[in-house]
Each structure stands twice: as C-alpha cells, then as structure tokens.
N, C-alpha and C positions, 0 to 999 in steps of 0.2 A: 393573482397577478405575479407574486414573487416566484412561484414554481414555474410559471410560463417563461419568465425572464431567464431562469436557470436552464430550462430546456433549450431555449433559443441560444443562450451563451454556449452550451455544450455542443449544439449542432454547428454553430459558427466556428468554434475551436476545432472540432473534428474536421470540418471542411478546410480550414486553414492548414492544419497539420497534414491532411491528405495532399493538398496542393504542394506544400513544401517537400513532402516525401517524394512525390512524383517528379518534381523539379530536380531534387537531389539525385534521383535515379538517372535522369536524362544527362546530368552533368558528371556522373560518376565515371571514373576511369578504372581499368582493370587493376585489382589489388595484388594479384599473385605474381610476383616477379620471379623470373627464372623458369617459368613453365614454357613449354614449347609453343603453346598457342595463347598469346596474350589477350586475345579477344574472348577466350572462354572464361566465363564466370559460372560458379556453381548455381544450380537452380534455387529459387526461393523456397523457403519452408512452406509446406501446405497451409492454407488459410485456417483450417480447423486446428492445426497444431498451434498456430499463433493465438487463436482465440482461446484454446484450452489453457494456455499459460497467462494470457493477458486478462481474461474475464474475471478471475477471482479478485485481483486488486481493484478492477473497475467497478465490480458490484459492491465491494466494501466501501469504496468512495461514496456511493450514493446512500448506503446504509449509515455511514458516519455522518453525512450531512443531515439526514433525517434525525438520527439520535442526538446530534449536537444541538440542533434546533429545538428539539423537545426538552433536552436538559437545560438549555439556556432559558427557555420559557419558564420552566419550573423553578430554577434557582441558578443564577449565574455564579454566585459565590461558591456553591457546592461544585458546579462544573469546573470552575477554575482551580479550586484547591485540590480536587481529585486528579488533576492533570498528571502528576508524577506516577500515578498508578499505571500509566501506559508502559513504563519501564518494566514493571512486573510482568505484564502481558507479553511484551516483546520478548523478554527473556524466556518465558514459558513456551511460547509458540516457536521461537528459534530453536530451542533445545528439542522440541518435539519434531519439527519439520526438517531441520538441517543436520545432517550427519556430522559435519565439521564442528558444530556447536556441542553436540553430544560427546564428541571426542575430548573436549576441554574438561578439566576437572570442575566439578560442580561448585567448588569454592571460589573459582575465578571471578564470577560476577555476583556471588551471593551477598556480600556486604551491601552493595548499592541496592540490590533488589530488596533485601530485608528492611533497609532504612526507608525506601519508598513505600513498601507495603505497610510498615508500622505507622508511618505518617498518615497514609490514606485511611488505614483502619481506625486509628484513633480519631481522626476527624469525622469519619462516617458514623462511628459509635456516638460521638458527641452530638452530631446533628440528629441522629435517630432518637437519642434519649430525650431531646427537646420536643420531638414530634413535628415540629414546624421549623422551616428555615426562616431566616430574617425577613424575607419578602412575603411570607404567608403561604407559600406552596407546601405541598406534602413532601416532607424530607425523604421518606422512603422512596417515593417515585423519582425524586431528583437524584438520589444516590444511585438507584438502579439504572436510570437513564445515563448518568455520567459514566459509571463503570462499564456499561454496555458499549457506550461510544468509544471509550478508551480501549476496550478489548477489540472492537472492530478496527480501530486505527492501528493497533498492533498487528492484527491479522493482515491488514492491508500492507503494512510495511514489510512483514515477513514474506507474504506471497508476492509482492513486487520484487523483492530481492531474488526469490526463486525464479520468477519470470525472467528477470534480466540475466541471471546466471544461465538459465536454460537456453534462452533465445540469442543472447550475445556471446556466450562462452560455451560451456559444456557440450561439445559436439557440434555446435552450429557455426563456430567461428574458425578462422584460419584457412590457409590455402589447401590443406589436406581434408577439409571438411566436406561432407556430403552435400551440405546446403550453404547458401550464402549467409553471411552474418546479417542479423536483423538490427537495424539502427535503433537508437534510443527514441528518435522521432517516430518511427513506425510502432514501437512498443507503446508509446503514449497514445498514438492514434487508435490502436486496437483496444487499449484500455478504455478510451472514451466511447467506443462503439459498443 
C-alpha cells in the first residue's frame, strides 16, 4: 500500500509540474531584447538531452528512498547518526565530477570532511563492535544501508547540480545560446519522469 501511494504521489506531482510548465510556456514572453525579431525564441533542447541530464538525480531519488527505508527499519539510531557522512560523499563526488572543485586546493574543504568522516567512522566501529544495535537489528546491515543511502544522496546532489548547470547555464542559457533555457520546473518534471 505504501509503495502504491508513493507511485500515485509521483504521478500526480509529475502531472501538476507538466501542467504548470506548459502554462508557463503559454504565458512566456520573448526574453532576448535587442534582437531584430522579438518573436524568435531559440528551439527547446532535445528531449533525450534533457533526460540524459535529469535521469541520474531522478534515479538516485528512488534509490535513496529505498535505502533510507531499509536503513530506518534496521536502526533509526544508526541512520540518523551517520547523516554527516553525506558531507564526505558530496565532497568526494564533487571533486570527481566537477572540474571547478578539482581546481580548488584539496585543503579547502578537508577539515570539515575529516571531522565528519572521523565521527561517522568512530560511531560505525562502535556499533559494529557490539554486533547489535540498540533495537536488536544487525548493526553491519544498518551501517551498510545507512552509508549507501548517504552515498546515493550525495550522488543525487552532485548530479542534480550538474544537471542544472548543463540545462540552465553552460551553453543552454542566454540570448546567444543555440537552445532555449530549461526552467527549474521543467528540470524537476524530467527528474520525476
């Protein structure tokens, strides 16, 4: 029943966002001032390009929901306390996927990342040494599920940033662009689909 409600909620949200997006397109005025033809707007990005950038964060959302549900069932305490480990994963994924993050000195975010990693590591080792969490579930599975959830949350965050930069900025926005800017509403719509 719970998964059916989630699926229905997602479909209703996607339908509402689609309706809002198309209403926005109907009400939209030309954005490029100073061009000789004010009625000309650049063509929309191809659907497959939008899906290519919006699909990874959308897929990560559903994986995160699954993993967080599993982690909460195993041990809410472990899931909650390992929350700061997401900072570590965001930092790692951002440095791997974004050139501007690699350009920064590695020491710029390292103190916060090390503190989050140390706290998460010490707590995980403490829970694993006991073998069982306070609510009787297997601690190893709870730590694994929680860290996997946080890793996918971080991947979702980093891939959503890449999606927004690519579809709203980097070559897609502005009056001299080949394609029309993709709105945040449309990015959200594609992410849900």
